[in-house]
N, C-alpha and C positions, 0 to 999 in steps of 0.2 A: 367372500372375495380372497381370502387368504388361500383357499384351495384352489382358485382358478389360477392366482399368480405360481402357486407351487406346479399346478398342471403344466402352465406355459415355459415354466423354468425347465421342468423335465423333459419336456418337447422339445426346447431348444438344445439341451444336452443331446438328446438323441440325434437332432438332425445334425449337429456339429461333428457329432461319432460317425454317423453315417457318412457325411462327407469326408472325413478324414479318412476313414477305409476306402471310399472309394477312389482316394488320391493317391494312397498306398498301392491299391491295386493296378492304379493306371501305370505309376512309374515301375510296378514289378514287371511288366510286359517284355516278352524278349523279340527277337526280330532276327531276319534273315533276309539276303539278297545277293545280287550278282553284279559286278562293275566290269567294265570294258574300256581300255585306253592304251595308251604309248608307254611301253616300258623301254627305257636307254639305259644301255650298261658302259660305264667306262672303262674299257678294258687295259688301258693304258699302253696299246698298241700306238706307235707313230712312226714316222719317217718310211712311208709308203714310196716304192719307186715302181716305174715302170706302169704295168697296167693292173697293180694289185689294189684291190678294195677291200673296204671294211664296212660293215653294215651293223651299227650299234643299237641301230633304233629297229623296234618291232611291236607288234600289237600283244598284248596281253589281256588275260580274263581273271576274275578273282571271285570266286563263292566266299560269303561271310555269312556269320551268325553271332549273335551277342544276347546278353540278359543285362538290363537296367537294374542296377543294384539300387539306385534312388534316381533323382531326377540329374545328377551330375555325373555320376560315376557308373560305366558299365566296363562289362567283361566282354572281349570279342576274339573269337576265332576265324581264321581264315585257311583258303587253300588257294594259290595261284599259280598259274603257267605264265609265265613271262615270255613266251615266244621263242625266237631263234635268232641269235646273232652269227653273223659269218664272216670269214676273211678267205679270199681268194686270190688267186695270183698265177702268172706264167711262169716258165723257165728263164731265171735271171732276175724276175722281181724280187725286191727287199721289203723288209718291214723290220721295225725295232721294237722288243719289247723288255721290258725292265734294263733297259741301257745296253742289250745284247743285239746285234744285227743278224738276222737270219735271213737266208736266201732261198726261194723255190727253185728245186732241181728240176721240176716238171710242173705241168698244170695242174693246180689242186685246188680244193675249197675243205676250208675247215667250218664247222658248224657247232655251236654249242646251245644246249637248250637247257632251262632252269625251270625246275617246279619247287614249290615250297609250300608248308603249312605251318602256323604258328598261332601266337597267343599275346593278347594284348590289354593293356588296361586305358580304358577311354575316360577323359574327361571334358564333359561337355559345359561351355561358357553360357552365360546368360543369353537370352534370345534376342536378337535386332531385328524388328519388324518381322517376325515368324523365321527367320533363319538363325540357326543353332551352330555357332561355331564350335569346334573340338580341335582335341590333340589328342596324340596317341604314342603310347611306349611299349615295346616287348620284345618278344624273342621269338626266333622262328628257327625252323629247321629247313635246309635245301638240300636239292639234290642236281648236280649239274653231270650232262652227258656230251662228251665232245666227239664227235664223227670226222673222220678225214678220209676224203675220196682223191686220190690221184690216178686218174687212169684206170686202169684195171683193177688196182689195188686200193684197199679200202681197210678202215679201222677205226675203234672206236675206244673210250675209256671212260670212267666215271669217277666223281668224287663227291663228298659230300660234307655239311657242317653245320653248326649252330652259332648264329651271330644274332645281335640287336636290330631293330628296326624301328623307325620312329614315323610318325605322318601328323598332317594336319589337314582340316577341310572345313566343307560348312554343309549342313544340311537343311531341308526346308520341306515341309508337308505338301502333298499333291492331293490327299484326301484324309478322312480320319485315320486310316491305316496303312496308307502308301507314303513314304518318304523318297525324297531323291537328295542325291549327294554328289560332291564335287571332293575330289581328294589328292592330296600329292603325298607319296610315302618314299623315304629311302632305306634301301635294303644293304647290307653288305654282304657281298658274295666273293668268297676266297681273296679279301684284301681288296676287292674292286667295290665302287660304287653302283646300285643300280636303282633307277628313280622309277616310279610308275605314278603315272598322272591319268586320272579317271573319273569317269562319271559312271552312277550307278543308281539304282532302285532298292529299295528295300520294302517288304511287307512286315507290319507289326502285328503282334498276336499277345 
């Protein structure tokens, strides 16, 4: 009888250890995915007159990959393209930037493209009906390129920097290996805020 009890206890410990190992393996998996959404940049430009127009909303895309440290924490990297913002006007049109009024001397269009890559820590809150809320905080490197087209004359300039960003979102499983996520992220670009609202999918491995 004692031998049978000892055997049962040993079997219980082995089963528990096996389940624990499986759980650790489960939360140690990584993931990668893609998202697509709307990127909006607050350029600070106001006071447009005449036919001048400002487009701060554009479509953006992001590639991301991460590693789950445990069931609550993950490290996530990304590469994103925030699309293209533009300002255009005709001769005599005006706009205000940082308190200074500027005037178009000819028909011209200014376009700005921003790309970035970064790394963030992700904290996952407790699940609610299979939906996992999460928050993130990190640093990212951005590159901005501005081009100006004024008739037959054109030119370009670029700048870059490193700034913090943060975000929050929800994720839910579509299957055992595929998740869907909705996110809001805010980035600082050369003193301006750029918001990215997106919907994405990720593959777990």
